Structures are given as C-alpha cells and as structure tokens.
N, C-alpha and C positions, 0 to 999 in steps of 0.2 A: 503493499500500499504505499502510495506517494501523496505528499501534500505540498501544495504550491500556495504561496501567500500573495495576494494582490490587494494593496491597499486602495480604498475608494472612499470619497467624501460622502459623510452620510449626515442627513439632518435629524434632529430629534423626533423620534417615534416614526420614522420613515426610512425605507430602503430600497433598493431596486434589486430584482431578480434578473441576472443575466441570462440571455437564451444561449442554449448549448445543445444543439441538434434537437430542438424541441422546446417547449415552455415548461420549465421545472415547476413542479407543484410543491408548494410548502406543506409540510406535514407536522412540524413543530416549530413554536416559536417560544423564546425566553425573554422577558421584560422585567425590568426592575419595579420598586414600588411607585415610582414616578412615572412609569410608563415608557422608560427609555429601552429600546430595543437592544438586548444583549447578544442574542443569537437567533438564527433561523435555519432551520434544515430543510433541504429540498431534494428531490429525486430528478435528474436530468436524463435518466435512461436506465435500463435494466441493471447496469453494472457501475453506475456513476452516482455518487452522492455528493451534494454541494452543502457546505457549511458556511454561512455568513456569521462571523464572530465580531463583536464590537471590542476593540483594543483600547479605545479611549472615547471619550464624550463626542469627538467629532470626526472619529475615524471608524470605518467599517472594514474589517479584513474579510477577504474571501478565501476561504480554504477549501481546496478541492481535493476530495479523497477519491482516488480511482482504483477500482478493483478490477482485475482481469489479467489476460495474458501479456506480460511484458517481460522484455529482455533486460539484460543488465544495463543499468543507467536509467531505467524507467521508462524507456521509449516505446511506444506500442507498435508491434510488428504487424503490418496489414497483409492481407492476403489478396494477391493480385486478382485472382479470379473474381472476388467480389467488388474490388475498386473498378475493374473494367466493365462488369456486368451492370455496375450500378451507375454507369456514366455513358450515355449514348454517343458522346462526342468530346473525348479528351484530345483530339486532333492528332498531332503527332507524339510519340513518346519513345523514351530511352530508359531502358533497364540494364543496370551494371551491378554485378555482385559475384559471389563465391558459390559454387554448387554445394549441395548439403554434404556430399562426401568430402569436400575439402579440396578436390583434386583439379578442379576447373575454374577458370575465370569465366564468367557467363556475360554475354552482351546480348541485347535484344533491341531491335528498333522496328516500329511499326508506323505506318502511314494511314490516314482517313481522308474521306473527302465528302464533301456536300455538293460541289459544282460537277459538271460533265467534265471539265477540264482536269479536275483533281482526281476524279475517279478513273479517268482514262489512263492508268499508269500500271506498271509492272516493274519488280526489281528483277535485275539481271546481274550475272556475274561480270566484274571487271577486274582482272589482275587478281590480287587477294582480297578485294573488296567488292563492293556493288555499285550500281547507278540505277537510277530511274529512267524508264523509257516509256514512251507513248504506246499504248497496246494497239491503238487505231490512230496511225499518223494524221488521217484526215480529220480527226476531231481535236486535234491539239490546237488551241487557240493561242495561248501565251506560255512559252517554255520557260520564262525568266525565273519563277519561284517553285515550279514543279520537277523541273529536269535538272539533276544534280547527281554527285556521288555521296551517299549517305555514310558509305564505309570505307577508309583507306587504310593501309598498313604502311608504317615506317619502322623497318627494323623490328624491335620488340614493342613497339607502340601501335596500338590499334585505335583509330580515331572513328567516331560515330556522331554525326550531327544531322539536323533537320534542313540543311540547305547547303549552299556553295562555300559555306565557311569551313566546310571539311578541308578544302584546298587551302585556305588561309591557316588553319592550324598545321596542315602537313608541311606548308612552305616555312611557317615559322619556327616549327620544332626542327626542321632540317637546317635552318639558319642559327640554332642555338637558342632561339627564345623559349620561354616557358608557355605552357598551354594558355595561361591567363594573359601573358604578354602579347601572344599572337592575336587575340581577339579584341585587342584594345582598338584595332582599326575597323571593327564591325559593330552594327547595332541591329535592332529588331528589324523585322521585314517591312518594306514601304507599301503596305497593303491596307491603309487606313480605310475606315476606322477601327479596324481590329488590331493594326500594328503588331502582327504575330510575332511572339518571342522566338529568338534564335536559341535553340538548346544544343548543347555539345557535351560531348564526353570523351575522354581518353583513358586507355588501359595501359599502364606501364608494367609490362610483365618481366620478372626476374626467375631466377631459378627457384622453383617451388613456392614462390610467393608472388604478390603483386600489389599494386595500388592503383587507385584511379581518381580522377577529377571529373567533376560535372559543372557546367556554367548554363546560366541563362542570361539573356540580354533582352530587356524588355522596357517599354514605354513606362512613363511615370503615371500609373493608373490612366491610360488612355491619352496622356499628354506626349504628343511627339516631341516637344521641345527639349525633353530630358529623358536620356537613355541611363535606366538603372542596371548595374552590372553586379552580378554575384557568381563567386566561384567557390565550390565545395570540394574539399580533399578528404579521401578515406584510405588510411594506410591498413594494410594487411587485415582485409575484411575478413570477418568470422564465417565459418561455413554456414551455409543455409541463409545468409543474410544479403540483402542487396539494396539499392535504390532506384527509385522511379520519379522521373520528371516527365511532364508532357506540357504541350503549348497551351491549352486551355482548362480551365477549371470545369466547364461544362459548356454545353450548347447554348447559344445566345445570340443577339444582334444589338450591338456588336459582341464579339466573342470576348469573354473574360479571360485575361492572361493568367497563367499559373501563379500561385502564391506560396511563400515560403520555401523552406529546404526540400530537397528531393526525400519523397516518402520512404521510410524504412519498410521494406517488403521481405516476405519469407520467400525463399527459392526452394523448389523442391523438384525431384525428379531427374531422369536423364533428359538428354537433348530432346528427343521425340516426344516425351511426356509433357515437357515444359513448353515446347513450341505448339503441341497440340491444345494445351490448356489455354496458352494465350489468344491463339486464333480462335478458339470456340467461345472465348469470353468477350472478344471485341463485337461491337454492334454489327450485325449481319449487313444492314442496309449502308453503313458508312465505311465499313472496313475495307482497305484496298490491297496492302501487301505487308508481309511481316518477314523480318530477318533475325535469325537466331545463331548465335555462335558460341561454342564451347572451346576454350584454349586450355590443353592439357598443360599444367603448371611444370610437370616434371621434364617434358619434352619439347614444348613450345609448339607441337602439333595441334591442328583445330578441326572441328567439325562445323559444318554449316547447315542450315536449313532455311529454304526460302519458300514461302507461301504466297500465291497470288490469287485474288479473287477472280481476276480476267485471265481466262484459260482459252488456249487456241482450240477451235473445233476440229 
C-alpha cells in the first residue's frame, strides 16, 4: 500500500472531492465540535480508497491509498491488451522493454489510420529495418507524413520512430551525438490542429544487457508556438517490463496529444504470442500495420514479425 500527500487549500466546513476515473463517493466524515472537517473517506474505484485529511485549519491534505498489483517502487504495471482494447485510436505507438524470460530486448511499433491516405499503407522490410509503403499507389494523396522508415539499425542501436526523424536520429548517432541531441532539430508534425507528436525510441544493445531511451516532441497543449521536448532513459530493464508511448490519448477532433511518462506495461510470451496479442487488441477498423522484434541479448540475433491489414489478393 502506498500513500501520496497533496496539499490543497480548504475553507472551513468545506472541501472538494477530486475526480479519479469516476466520481468518488463519501462513505465517512469526521468533524470537530465546531464543525470543522477533519477527514473524509471516499471510494474512487474497486481498489482505490481516498482519504482527505486536515493537517491544519487552512490546509486539507489528500492521502491516496492504492491497493493492487504494483511492482517495486509502487508503479502500477498495465496490461497492454487492456490498454489497447480500451482505446479505439491511440494513433501510432511504440513499446520497448525486456521479455519475461530476460533473454530478449523487445521492440514493437504499430500504425493506425482514420483517413484513406493513412490506411493505404503496409510495412515492408528494408535492410535490417522497415519502411512504410502505399498499398495502392493510385490512392496515395500526400506521402509527406505517411511514407518513411520507422525502424533502422546502426551497429548495436535499433531506432524506432513514428516519422522521418528515424533518419535524423540515425545520422545524429552516426555523427557522435546522443539520442536527445539528435532530436533537437525536430519538432511535432505540421498537421494542425492536431500537431501530432513525434515519438521516438532507441535500444542500445550490449552483451547480455541493454538500455533504451524514449522521446516525445509535442505542441504546448495545442499551441504550435512552443515545442515541448521530453526524453526518458531506462537502464537495464527488468524481465517482463516495458514502456508504451503513443501519439494520442484517444480519438477526438482535434486529437489530444499523449500526456506523461511512457506507460509501464507487462511484457509476456514469445514473439508470436506477443505480436498476436497486440494485433488482436488494436481496433479492427483503425489498425493498419504492426512490427515486432525480439533481439537475443546473448548473440545479437533477432526475430521479426510484420503484420499488415492490407493484403494482396
């Protein structure tokens, strides 16, 4: 059980219940003889209890007690299957982590689409990576943001992104820059009013271990005058754990950009089981293509699976 304290201003005899995946219901209150609120207990879900406790006459502290399946450090590990099935349009997504048996670095990248131009794509192999390609060239209206190489390999580094910044990162690493430095020249996509975030990742493989980085470049809450840049680094990932970042929080108009740190997710199964789970969990109408790679940390050899909704007849 974990407790987190957040100070909130409070007036006498009044307080505010914060919404958390629903509207918490008060089931117990404590007040002093003068009617001053000392504490209020609420339920915010089947496994979450919220306690509002007064620490002083003008301060109300929020104590969240969370019970459930949590890993070391108190962070909740999410199930990818549930995350994807519960979101009809996360857009494009990257998953990086370590297989449950600890033997492989895991990389996954998927694309989705709402327009004819976005849905008219497939993944094809190019060198050690992949590129997108128009399934029906006659339907391709604008290749600028839909045709690119999502995955490229530079020695022991595997780069995965949702746009042509794959080439930017490749060239930067080749020139001795860091992952973060190489992305300084890029920003969100010029597709207002969505201003789709550029999400990127790189896996640095070493003998029997690896680390990885993830990045998101996005507008300032829809304001294109400012580009917010975030880089996240993960050293020696634990078996069965990964991170998941995607372009949009959910469907909408305009589409809301991803918020927060990449989500901590559980990684299970071999490459075929994992790829199958991801593909079946993506929204049937909007999914387009999926790439999954398992890199053997002992040998550096890899296995790849590519799934495309568009298939030649």
